[in-house]
VOBA-1610 file (N, C-alpha, C; in pm, whole numbers, padded with zeros to 5 digits, always signed):
BEGIN
Met-00007-12792-04924Met-00153-12791-04937Met-00215-12870-04823Ile-00310-12807-04753Ile-00379-12875-04644Ile-00497-12954-04702Lys-00505-13080-04665Lys-00613-13163-04715Lys-00733-13155-04621Asn-00847-13116-04674Asn-00969-13111-04594Asn-01089-13149-04681Asn-01187-13210-04618Asn-01304-13260-04690Asn-01427-13171-04676Asp-01424-13079-04582Asp-01536-12987-04562Asp-01491-12844-04590Cys-01582-12763-04643Cys-01548-12624-04673Cys-01509-12551-04545Val-01396-12487-04546Val-01347-12415-04428Val-01438-12298-04393Tyr-01508-12244-04492Tyr-01591-12126-04470Tyr-01734-12157-04426Cys-01799-12253-04491Cys-01940-12281-04456Cys-01961-12418-04394Gly-01862-12506-04403Gly-01870-12635-04336Gly-01934-12748-04414Ile-01984-12722-04536Ile-02048-12831-04610Ile-01943-12928-04664Ala-01986-13051-04690Ala-01896-13149-04751Ala-01872-13108-04896Ile-01746-13106-04937Ile-01713-13063-05073Ile-01678-13184-05159Lys-01711-13173-05287Lys-01695-13283-05380Lys-01584-13254-05480Lys-01502-13353-05504Lys-01390-13339-05595Lys-01436-13337-05740Ser-01377-13246-05818Ser-01400-13239-05963Ser-01547-13228-06000Val-01622-13148-05926Val-01763-13124-05957Val-01783-12974-05976Asn-01840-12936-06090Asn-01857-12794-06122Asn-01993-12745-06071Thr-02013-12756-05941Thr-02135-12710-05877Thr-02097-12630-05753Asp-02197-12572-05685Asp-02170-12490-05567Asp-02090-12566-05462Asp-02115-12697-05449Asp-02044-12775-05348Asp-01919-12844-05404Gly-01878-12804-05524Gly-01755-12856-05582Gly-01633-12801-05511Arg-01523-12874-05518Arg-01401-12836-05447Arg-01319-12735-05526Ser-01267-12635-05458Ser-01176-12540-05521Ser-01065-12504-05423Val-00949-12471-05477Val-00835-12434-05394Val-00849-12289-05349Glu-00827-12266-05222Glu-00835-12132-05168Glu-00698-12083-05122His-00657-11967-05174His-00539-11895-05126His-00595-11787-05034Leu-00578-11800-04905Leu-00640-11707-04811Leu-00608-11562-04848Ile-00480-11533-04867Ile-00440-11405-04925Ile-00441-11427-05075Pro-00529-11360-05149Pro-00547-11391-05291Pro-00421-11367-05374Arg-00409-11442-05480Arg-00293-11428-05569Arg-00277-11285-05618Ile-00389-11220-05646Ile-00384-11087-05706Ile-00332-10982-05608Ala-00323-11016-05478Ala-00275-10920-05378Ala-00124-10910-05374Val-00054-11000-05445Val+00092-10995-05449Val+00138-10987-05594Ser+00253-10926-05615Ser+00301-10903-05751Ser+00369-11026-05812Lys+00412-11121-05726Lys+00481-11239-05776Lys+00381-11353-05797Lys+00407-11436-05895Lys+00319-11549-05922Lys+00328-11650-05809Arg+00211-11707-05774Arg+00205-11804-05665Arg+00141-11933-05714Thr+00197-12044-05670Thr+00137-12174-05697Thr+00074-12225-05568Asn+00010-12339-05574Asn-00048-12395-05452Asn+00061-12414-05347Ala+00038-12361-05229Ala+00141-12361-05125Ala+00094-12435-05001Asn+00184-12448-04906Asn+00155-12522-04782Asn+00034-12467-04706Gly+00012-12337-04716Gly-00097-12277-04639Gly-00230-12274-04710Asp-00238-12329-04831Asp-00364-12329-04905Asp-00453-12445-04859Phe-00582-12432-04883Phe-00677-12534-04841Phe-00796-12537-04938His-00890-12625-04915His-01005-12637-05004His-01130-12571-04944Val-01209-12511-05032Val-01340-12458-04994Val-01438-12492-05106Cys-01565-12469-05083Cys-01663-12494-05189Cys-01659-12380-05290Arg-01704-12407-05409Arg-01702-12306-05515Arg-01788-12185-05480Lys-01900-12209-05413Lys-01988-12098-05377Lys-01918-11998-05287Cys-01852-12046-05181Cys-01781-11957-05089Cys-01663-11889-05158Asn-01591-11964-05240Asn-01476-11908-05310Asn-01520-11794-05401Thr-01632-11813-05469Thr-01685-11709-05557Thr-01726-11585-05479Glu-01791-11607-05363Glu-01834-11494-05280Glu-01716-11415-05228Lys-01613-11483-05180Lys-01496-11412-05128Lys-01421-11340-05240Ser-01418-11400-05358Ser-01343-11341-05469Ser-01401-11207-05515Lys-01528-11180-05481Lys-01589-11053-05522Lys-01516-10934-05461Ile-01464-10951-05340Ile-01387-10844-05278Ile-01237-10867-05292Asp-01196-10994-05308Asp-01055-11028-05324Asp-00987-10943-05431Glu-01049-10937-05549Glu-00984-10872-05663Glu-00959-10725-05638Leu-01064-10650-05600Leu-01047-10507-05576Leu-00957-10480-05457Phe-00977-10554-05349Phe-00898-10536-05228Phe-00750-10560-05258Gly-00723-10667-05332Gly-00585-10701-05364Gly-00519-10599-05454Leu-00590-10558-05560Leu-00532-10462-05654Leu-00509-10326-05589Leu-00607-10277-05514Leu-00592-10146-05452Leu-00481-10144-05350Ser-00457-10256-05282Ser-00349-10260-05183Ser-00212-10254-05250Arg-00207-10284-05382Arg-00079-10288-05454Arg-00047-10160-05530Val-00141-10068-05538Val-00124-09949-05622Val+00004-09873-05589Asn+00038-09861-05461Asn+00157-09786-05420Asn+00281-09872-05405Thr+00273-09999-05447Thr+00389-10087-05441Thr+00491-10041-05545Pro+00618-10020-05507Pro+00719-09976-05603Pro+00741-10078-05715Gly+00776-10027-05832Gly+00815-10115-05942Gly+00698-10172-06021Glu+00723-10285-06085Glu+00626-10345-06176Glu+00498-10389-06106Gly+00510-10428-05980Gly+00391-10472-05907Gly+00284-10364-05900Gly+00326-10242-05865Gly+00232-10131-05858Gly+00180-10092-05995Met+00269-10093-06094Met+00229-10057-06230Met+00127-10155-06286Glu+00148-10282-06256Glu+00055-10384-06304Glu-00083-10363-06241Ala-00086-10332-06111Ala-00213-10310-06042Ala-00287-10191-06101Val-00215-10082-06126Val-00276-09963-06187Val-00331-09995-06325Ser-00255-10073-06402Ser-00299-10111-06537Ser-00429-10191-06533Lys-00437-10287-06440Lys-00557-10370-06430Lys-00677-10288-06383Leu-00654-10195-06291Leu-00763-10108-06245Leu-00809-10016-06358Ser-00716-09970-06440Ser-00751-09885-06553Ser-00838-09960-06653Lys-00806-10087-06675Lys-00888-10170-06765Lys-01028-10188-06710Met-01038-10205-06578Met-01169-10219-06515Met-01249-10089-06529Leu-01179-09975-06519Leu-01243-09845-06537Leu-01291-09830-06682Gly-01206-09875-06777Gly-01243-09868-06918Gly-01364-09952-06951Lys-01384-10059-06874Lys-01502-10146-06896Lys-01621-10097-06814Arg-01607-09976-06759Arg-01715-09912-06682Arg-01757-09993-06561Asn-01656-10047-06493Asn-01682-10114-06366Asn-01738-10011-06269Lys-01859-10033-06220Lys-01927-09933-06138Lys-01850-09896-06012Ala-01794-09996-05947Ala-01721-09971-05822Ala-01599-09883-05847Ile-01524-09914-05954Ile-01404-09835-05985Ile-01442-09695-06030Thr-01546-09682-06112Thr-01591-09551-06159Thr-01632-09462-06043Lys-01707-09520-05949Lys-01751-09444-05833Lys-01632-09401-05748Met-01533-09487-05736Met-01414-09454-05658Met-01337-09338-05722Val-01317-09344-05854Val-01244-09238-05925Val-01320-09106-05915Asp-01452-09111-05925Asp-01533-08989-05917Asp-01525-08924-05779Ser-01488-09004-05678Ser-01482-08952-05541Ser-01349-08883-05511Ala-01257-08882-05606Ala-01122-08828-05583Ala-01127-08683-05535Ser-01047-08653-05432Ser-01036-08516-05381Ser-00894-08491-05334Ser-00857-08364-05327Ser-00721-08328-05286Ser-00700-08358-05139His-00576-08397-05107His-00541-08433-04970His-00396-08393-04949Pro-00358-08353-04827Pro-00218-08311-04803Pro-00114-08412-04851Asn-00149-08541-04847Asn-00054-08644-04889Asn-00075-08690-05033Gly-00163-08618-05105Gly-00189-08655-05245Gly-00337-08656-05273Ile-00382-08758-05346Ile-00523-08772-05380Ile-00589-08873-05287Glu-00706-08835-05235Glu-00779-08925-05147Glu-00898-08982-05222Leu-00916-09114-05213Leu-01024-09183-05282Leu-01113-09253-05180Lys-01240-09254-05209Lys-01332-09331-05125Lys-01330-09475-05174Leu-01288-09567-05087Leu-01275-09706-05128Leu-01410-09764-05167Pro-01412-09848-05271Pro-01537-09902-05323Pro-01591-10021-05244Phe-01592-10007-05113Phe-01641-10115-05027Phe-01747-10062-04933Lys-01828-10151-04883Lys-01925-10118-04779Lys-01875-10178-04647Gly-01923-10122-04538Gly-01884-10176-04407Gly-01919-10323-04394Glu-02035-10361-04453Glu-02076-10501-04448Glu-01976-10590-04521Asp-01922-10538-04634Asp-01823-10614-04712Asp-01697-10639-04629Ile-01652-10535-04560Ile-01529-10547-04481Ile-01548-10645-04366Tyr-01666-10639-04302Tyr-01691-10733-04193Tyr-01691-10876-04246Lys-01761-10898-04355Lys-01769-11033-04412Lys-01632-11082-04456Tyr-01551-10992-04512Tyr-01416-11030-04556Tyr-01330-11068-04436Gly-01343-10990-04328Gly-01268-11022-04207Gly-01305-11158-04151Val-01432-11194-04162Val-01477-11326-04114Val-01418-11436-04201Phe-01417-11415-04333Phe-01355-11513-04423Phe-01209-11536-04384Leu-01135-11426-04370Leu-00993-11436-04337Leu-00972-11507-04203Thr-01057-11474-04106Thr-01044-11534-03973Thr-01072-11683-03976Lys-01178-11722-04046Lys-01210-11865-04058Lys-01094-11942-04121Gly-01036-11883-04226Gly-00926-11950-04294Gly-00803-11964-04207Glu-00765-11857-04139Glu-00645-11861-04057Glu-00667-11944-03931Phe-00788-11940-03877Phe-00821-12024-03762Phe-00804-12171-03799Phe-00851-12209-03917Phe-00837-12347-03963Phe-00690-12385-03979Lys-00611-12296-04035Lys-00468-12324-04054Lys-00397-12340-03920Lys-00440-12262-03821Lys-00377-12267-03690Lys-00420-12389-03609His-00550-12421-03613His-00604-12525-03525His-00639-12655-03598Arg-00642-12651-03732Arg-00685-12766-03813Arg-00827-12809-03776Ser-00909-12713-03743Ser-01050-12739-03717Ser-01129-12617-03764Leu-01258-12637-03792Leu-01341-12528-03842Leu-01384-12437-03727Leu-01393-12308-03756Leu-01440-12212-03657Leu-01593-12222-03650Asp-01646-12254-03534Asp-01789-12273-03514Asp-01853-12140-03470Leu-01927-12077-03562Leu-01989-11950-03530Leu-02120-11966-03452Asn-02157-12089-03421Asn-02267-12111-03327Asn-02218-12095-03183Lys-02087-12106-03167Lys-02028-12095-03033Lys-01939-11972-03021Asn-01902-11913-03132Asn-01809-11800-03131Asn-01860-11685-03217Ile-01797-11571-03197Ile-01826-11450-03275Ile-01693-11391-03320Val-01692-11334-03440Val-01573-11269-03491Val-01593-11117-03487Leu-01498-11046-03430Leu-01498-10900-03428Leu-01390-10853-03525Val-01423-10754-03607Val-01334-10710-03716Val-01305-10561-03704Thr-01179-10526-03710Thr-01138-10385-03707Thr-01064-10349-03835Trp-01107-10240-03897Trp-01042-10188-04018Trp-00939-10083-03977Val-00816-10098-04023Val-00710-10002-03995Val-00678-09928-04125Ser-00699-09799-04128Ser-00684-09721-04251Ser-00538-09713-04294Pro-00513-09691-04424Pro-00376-09674-04471Pro-00302-09561-04401Asn-00374-09453-04369Asn-00311-09339-04301Asn-00256-09380-04165Leu-00334-09457-04090Leu-00287-09502-03959Leu-00174-09603-03974Thr-00185-09690-04074Thr-00077-09787-04098Thr+00054-09715-04126Arg+00048-09610-04208Arg+00169-09534-04239Arg+00222-09461-04116Glu+00131-09408-04034Glu+00172-09338-03913Glu+00240-09434-03815Leu+00183-09553-03798Leu+00244-09652-03710Leu+00380-09696-03762Gln+00391-09704-03894Gln+00518-09741-03955Gln+00625-09636-03926Lys+00587-09508-03933Lys+00680-09399-03904Lys+00726-09404-03757Arg+00631-09430-03669Arg+00664-09436-03526Arg+00761-09551-03497Tyr+00734-09663-03558Tyr+00820-09779-03537Tyr+00962-09750-03587Lys+00969-09690-03705Lys+01100-09659-03764Lys+01174-09556-03680Ser+01098-09459-03626Ser+01160-09357-03543Ser+01215-09417-03414Thr+01145-09514-03358Thr+01186-09576-03232Thr+01297-09679-03251His+01282-09764-03355His+01373-09876-03373His+01474-09857-03486Gly+01451-09756-03569Gly+01544-09731-03680Gly+01532-09830-03793Arg+01421-09906-03795Arg+01402-10007-03898Arg+01259-10004-03949Asn+01239-10058-04068Asn+01106-10071-04124Asn+01036-10189-04056Pro+00916-10170-03999Pro+00850-10280-03928Pro+00819-10399-04018Phe+00793-10372-04146Phe+00760-10482-04236Phe+00884-10563-04273Ala+00999-10498-04275Ala+01123-10571-04296Ala+01150-10663-04177Asp+01116-10616-04057Asp+01132-10699-03937Asp+01033-10815-03938Leu+00911-10789-03983Leu+00812-10897-03993Leu+00860-11006-04087Ala+00926-10965-04196Ala+00975-11062-04293Ala+01082-11153-04235Leu+01149-11107-04130Leu+01254-11186-04067Leu+01202-11273-03952Asn+01076-11252-03916Asn+01018-11324-03803Asn+00961-11457-03851Ser+01017-11566-03806Ser+00977-11699-03853Ser+00836-11738-03808Ser+00782-11672-03706Ser+00649-11705-03659Ser+00539-11629-03732Val+00580-11540-03823Val+00485-11461-03901Val+00471-11522-04040Glu+00349-11537-04086Glu+00328-11588-04222Glu+00360-11477-04321Asn+00455-11503-04407Asn+00510-11402-04497Asn+00482-11443-04642Ile+00400-11363-04711Ile+00369-11393-04851Ile+00448-11298-04939His+00565-11345-04982His+00654-11271-05072His+00690-11132-05020Glu+00697-11116-04889Glu+00735-10990-04826Glu+00643-10875-04866Glu+00521-10909-04907Glu+00423-10807-04945Glu+00301-10811-04852Cys+00260-10929-04815Cys+00148-10945-04723Cys+00193-11032-04606Phe+00138-11002-04489Phe+00178-11074-04368Phe+00055-11109-04285Ile+00064-11222-04215Ile-00041-11263-04121Ile+00026-11291-03987Val-00021-11222-03884Val+00033-11240-03750Val-00078-11299-03663Val-00046-11406-03591Val-00143-11474-03505Val-00089-11478-03363Asn-00174-11452-03265Asn-00126-11460-03126Asn-00107-11605-03083Ser-00051-11626-02967Ser-00012-11760-02924Ser-00132-11853-02902Thr-00247-11798-02869Thr-00365-11881-02846Thr-00449-11900-02972Gly-00412-11835-03079Gly-00480-11855-03206Gly-00621-11799-03212Asp-00646-11687-03140Asp-00780-11628-03146Asp-00777-11479-03180Glu-00658-11426-03206Glu-00644-11288-03253Glu-00553-11287-03375Phe-00594-11212-03478Phe-00525-11217-03606Phe-00504-11077-03660Leu-00392-11059-03728Leu-00360-10932-03792Leu-00319-10960-03935Phe-00390-10899-04029Phe-00365-10922-04172Phe-00315-10792-04235Phe-00193-10794-04289Phe-00136-10679-04357Phe-00135-10703-04508Phe-00185-10606-04583Phe-00184-10614-04729Phe-00096-10501-04784Asn+00026-10536-04826Asn+00115-10444-04896Asn+00138-10310-04826Gln+00151-10314-04695Gln+00180-10194-04617Gln+00073-10086-04635Glu-00045-10126-04684Glu-00153-10031-04709Glu-00273-10062-04619Tyr-00336-10174-04645Tyr-00455-10210-04571Tyr-00422-10308-04459Ser-00494-10295-04350Ser-00475-10386-04237Ser-00612-10418-04177Leu-00630-10543-04143Leu-00750-10586-04071Leu-00705-10661-03946Thr-00762-10629-03833Thr-00737-10707-03714Thr-00869-10774-03676Thr-00862-10899-03638Thr-00983-10972-03603Thr-00962-11049-03473Lys-01072-11078-03408Lys-01065-11148-03280Lys-01182-11244-03268Val-01155-11364-03221Val-01259-11464-03197Val-01295-11461-03049Val-01423-11440-03021Val-01470-11435-02882Val-01587-11532-02865Glu-01615-11563-02741Glu-01725-11655-02710Glu-01859-11592-02746Arg-01951-11672-02798Arg-02085-11622-02828Arg-02167-11616-02699Asn-02194-11495-02655Asn-02282-11473-02541Asn-02357-11343-02565Glu-02448-11308-02478Glu-02532-11190-02500Glu-02450-11062-02514Glu-02348-11049-02429Glu-02264-10930-02434Glu-02191-10918-02566Asn-02134-11030-02613Asn-02059-11026-02738Asn-02149-11018-02860Ile-02272-11065-02849Ile-02368-11048-02958Ile-02398-10899-02976Arg-02412-10827-02865Arg-02432-10681-02873Arg-02307-10614-02930Glu-02189-10666-02891Glu-02064-10608-02939Glu-02050-10628-03090Lys-02092-10744-03139Lys-02088-10771-03283Lys-02179-10673-03359Arg-02294-10644-03303Arg-02386-10549-03365Arg-02321-10411-03373Glu-02256-10370-03264Glu-02186-10241-03263Glu-02072-10242-03364Asn-02000-10353-03371Asn-01889-10370-03465Asn-01936-10343-03609Lys-02045-10407-03648Lys-02097-10390-03784Lys-02143-10247-03809Leu-02213-10188-03711Leu-02261-10051-03727Leu-02145-09953-03741Asn-02038-09975-03664Asn-01919-09889-03673Asn-01856-09897-03811Leu-01846-10018-03865Leu-01787-10034-03997Leu-01875-09971-04105Ile-02005-09988-04093Ile-02097-09928-04190Ile-02085-09776-04189Ala-02082-09718-04069Ala-02069-09572-04057Ala-01933-09525-04106Gly-01831-09606-04084Gly-01696-09570-04127Gly-01684-09561-04277Phe-01743-09657-04347Phe-01729-09660-04492Phe-01833-09576-04565Ser-01947-09551-04503Ser-02049-09470-04570Ser-02036-09321-04537Lys-01991-09291-04413Lys-01985-09152-04370Lys-01846-09107-04324Gly-01750-09198-04329Gly-01613-09164-04290Gly-01595-09144-04142Lys-01683-09203-04060Lys-01673-09187-03915Lys-01574-09286-03857Ser-01480-09236-03779Ser-01384-09324-03713Ser-01443-09376-03583Ser-01398-09493-03542Ser-01447-09556-03419Ser-01345-09659-03377Lys-01375-09733-03271Lys-01280-09835-03225Lys-01269-09951-03323Tyr-01368-09964-03414Tyr-01361-10070-03513Tyr-01333-10019-03654Cys-01313-09891-03667Cys-01280-09832-03797Cys-01186-09715-03771Val-01057-09742-03772Val-00960-09641-03726Val-00867-09595-03838
//
């Protein structure tokens, strides 16, 4: 467990044992629900304020469960069961996703219950958390900008096939053997470059987000605007782009 006195996400001073927005809570950057095995507080966990933890958890649950649906064995079955219960309770996001189901050469295709804005914000959360773990300092968005790229499950599977065809091995099995890669129960992985400003987040061989920290300047401010617009168009209209592939 990393000890910190300020929220890694918003920077406010956090208070111990206080049930308010600025109260302290433990943050698992990759949420517990994204893996099938039970997790306790680990070396990579840190503290954030309750307000930020609550905001991130709004996408954590759905993102984590949906990434596990195709996981073999009990992990996938448990995720399907929990999503079914959410559907039974008329969860609007899940209902809308199920209603969007259509036939696809590889099975059933569903429109994910996220907005481009949600994905961008989630990528920023993940980047702030991993940046802190790497540098032990908060990411200052007054001086930097985060760029977020969504990698679709179809592309992830295609890249996996190419890797296996070239190397004869499963890329995720190789990641699990790499000591420099953060490995969460061989289900989720975090890869960071040597300078600690580019990040790759894998969720159960399904979802992938790549993020990059760049200097805040006029050019990159315009790039951030394009980044968000690309993600919005990708999730609302299914348009692919350099930030939604």
